[in-house]
C-alpha positions in Angstrom: 3.7 18.4 2.0 4.2 15.6 -0.5 3.2 17.6 -3.6 5.5 20.4 -2.8 8.5 18.1 -2.2 7.7 16.1 -5.3 8.0 19.4 -7.2 11.3 20.2 -5.5 12.6 16.8 -6.4 11.6 17.4 -10.0 13.3 20.8 -10.0 16.5 19.1 -8.8 16.3 17.0 -11.9 16.3 20.1 -14.1 19.3 21.5 -12.3 21.4 18.3 -12.3 21.2 18.1 -8.5 20.4 14.4 -7.9 22.2 14.3 -4.5 19.8 17.1 -3.3 16.8 15.0 -4.6 18.0 12.1 -2.6 18.3 14.3 0.5 14.7 15.6 0.0 13.5 12.0 -0.4 15.3 11.0 2.8 13.8 14.0 4.6 10.3 13.0 3.5 10.8 9.4 4.8 12.2 10.8 8.1 9.2 13.0 8.5 6.9 10.1 7.6 5.4 12.0 4.7 3.6 10.0 2.1 6.1 8.6 -0.5 3.9 8.1 -3.5 4.6 6.8 -7.0 5.3 10.4 -8.2 7.9 10.8 -5.5 9.7 7.6 -6.3 9.6 8.1 -10.1 10.9 11.6 -9.8 13.9 10.6 -7.6 14.7 7.6 -9.9 14.6 9.9 -13.0 16.7 12.5 -11.3 19.4 10.0 -10.2 19.4 8.5 -13.7 19.8 11.9 -15.4 22.5 13.0 -13.0 24.6 9.8 -13.3 23.7 8.3 -10.0 22.8 5.0 -11.5 23.3 3.0 -8.3 21.0 5.3 -6.4 18.5 5.1 -9.2 18.4 1.3 -9.0 18.3 1.5 -5.2 15.1 3.7 -5.3 13.7 1.5 -8.1 14.1 -1.5 -5.8 12.4 0.3 -3.0 9.5 1.2 -5.3 9.3 -2.3 -6.7 9.2 -3.9 -3.3 6.6 -1.6 -1.9 2.9 -1.7 -2.4 3.2 0.8 -5.2 3.0 -0.3 -8.9 6.1 1.0 -10.7 5.2 3.4 -13.5 6.5 3.1 -17.0 8.6 6.2 -16.2 10.2 4.5 -13.3 11.1 1.4 -15.4 12.4 3.6 -18.2 14.6 5.7 -15.9 16.0 2.6 -14.2 16.8 0.9 -17.5 18.3 4.1 -18.8 20.5 4.4 -15.7 21.8 0.9 -16.4 22.4 1.7 -20.0 24.4 4.8 -19.2 26.6 2.9 -16.8 27.2 -0.1 -19.1 25.2 -2.3 -16.7 23.3 -4.2 -19.4 22.7 -7.3 -17.1 21.0 -5.1 -14.6 18.9 -3.5 -17.4 17.7 -7.0 -18.4 16.8 -7.7 -14.7 14.7 -4.5 -14.6 13.2 -5.3 -17.9 12.2 -8.8 -16.7 10.4 -7.2 -13.8 8.0 -5.5 -16.2 6.4 -8.8 -17.2 
């Protein structure tokens, strides 16, 4: 279920396994499980910490375009992903979305 898979995605973050977190997220979508704000925030954070900045921004975009309100954690992880990759213009774009 969603809570269990959210926990698994968070565990991937602790183990530097962002690709596995992306696979779990994709599996959830394929099985039409509920993708909630916790799911999206966890996968964004996991990608950010693992160096997958492009994927972090991709998932941030999905979250921002959905009916979900992005959490401060999601914004922070997306901005941090941009910072780590030297993508300061993208960081400013994310920051402008907070307003």
